N, C-alpha and C positions, 0 to 999 in steps of 0.2 A: 546594523551589524553586518559584517561580511559573512555570508552564509557558508563560505568554505572554512571558516574558523571554528565551526561547531559541528559536532557529530550529529547526524540526522538519520532517522528511520522513516522513510517515505512509504506510505501504504495507499494503494488504490482502493477507493471506496465507491461503490455504486448502489449500496443497499441490499445486495444479494446476500444469501447465507454464506457464500464463500468469502465475500468481502468483509462481512462481520467477523468471521473466523480469522481472516488475515489481520483485521484491525486489533483483535484481542492479542494475537501473537506478536504484532508489531509493538504493542504497548509493553509486553514482557521484554522484548528485545531492547526497546528504548530504555527501559528501567535498568536492565543489566548493563547497558553501555553508557549510561548517564547521558543519553542522547535526547534530542528534541524529536517528538513524535509529529509527523507531518501527514495527516490524513488528506488525500487529494481526490477530488472529484473532477473528472474531465468529460467534456462533451459539449453539446450544443444547447444545454438546458440554461434558462435564464439564471443569472447569478443569485438572485434571491432564493429561487427554488433549489438550486444546488447547495446553498448554505444551509437551508432547512434540512435537506437530505443528509448533509454531513452532521448536523446537530442531532438529528434523529438517529443516525447510525451510532454516534457516541452514546446516546441514551440507551439504545438497544443493547449495545455491547457491554456497557459499564454501569448503566443506571444513571448516567450523567457524564461529566467530563472526568477522566481518570485522575485521581489525586496523586500528587508527588511527581508529576511529569509536566514539562513544558509542552503544550500542544498548540500547533499552528495549523489549523485547518486551511486548506487552499483550494481554490476553484480555478480551473484552467479551461479555456475554450479549445475545442479541437479534439482530434482522436486521442483516446487514452494512451496508447503505446508511446507516441512521441512526447505527449505531455508529461508522462511519468518519468521518462528518461531525462527530459529537460529539468525536472524538479530535483534531480539528484545532483549534489554539489561535487562529488568526486569519489574516488575509490574507497574512502573511509566510511562512506554511508552504506546503508542497507536498504534495498527495495523489497517490500513484501507485497505479494499479490495473491488474491484469491483465485482458485481454479475449481472448475466444476469437478465434482467427485466422479471419476470414471473407473470402471472395472479394469480396463486395460488402457495403458497410455496410447494416445493417438497422435501421430506426427503432424496432423493438421489441427491441433487443439486451438485454444483461444488465441486469436490474432494479437491482442495486446501482450499476452505473456510471451509469445514468440518474438515479437518486436523488442520487448525489453531484454529478453535473454540475448538477443543478437546485438544490441546497441548500448546496453547499460555499462558504464565504467565501474560499477560496484557489484558486489554479490547480489543475487536475486533469489529470494526464497518464495516458493509457491506453497500455499496452504489450501487444503480442501475444505469445503463447507461442511462436510459430514462430521468430522471429528476434531478439526482444528489442528491436525498433525501435518507435518510437511508432506507434500505430494511428491516432490523430488528434492534432492539435496541442493545446497547452495550452488549456483552457477557462477562462473567468473571468479572462483575462489583460488 
């Protein structure tokens, strides 16, 4: 299937509290949009280990795979920022990222978040690990 023909919500997953909060929010967004949920792990971790981490994140966030959604877990080699941007099909998608809960916004925050905000063709939503609420509003909107 041509991935540009379907609406997708891509979410960066690394097992952290912030990425689990982002995964939960991404599932809500995917359900509301009738979109495919694409949890993505990027890095230099072996594929089998990365797939176990994604499965564990889905179990931690939802007690298993979320019902009622098409879920396509994805593993990408390389740095998270470029891998997440490459996973987005176009401007109709949404990219959801976890961000460390900070008392004050810092201009030199997470490198992957900065990369995605600067290069992603679709809206980017960051979610804090503390409460699962948006850290900043949608970018590229």
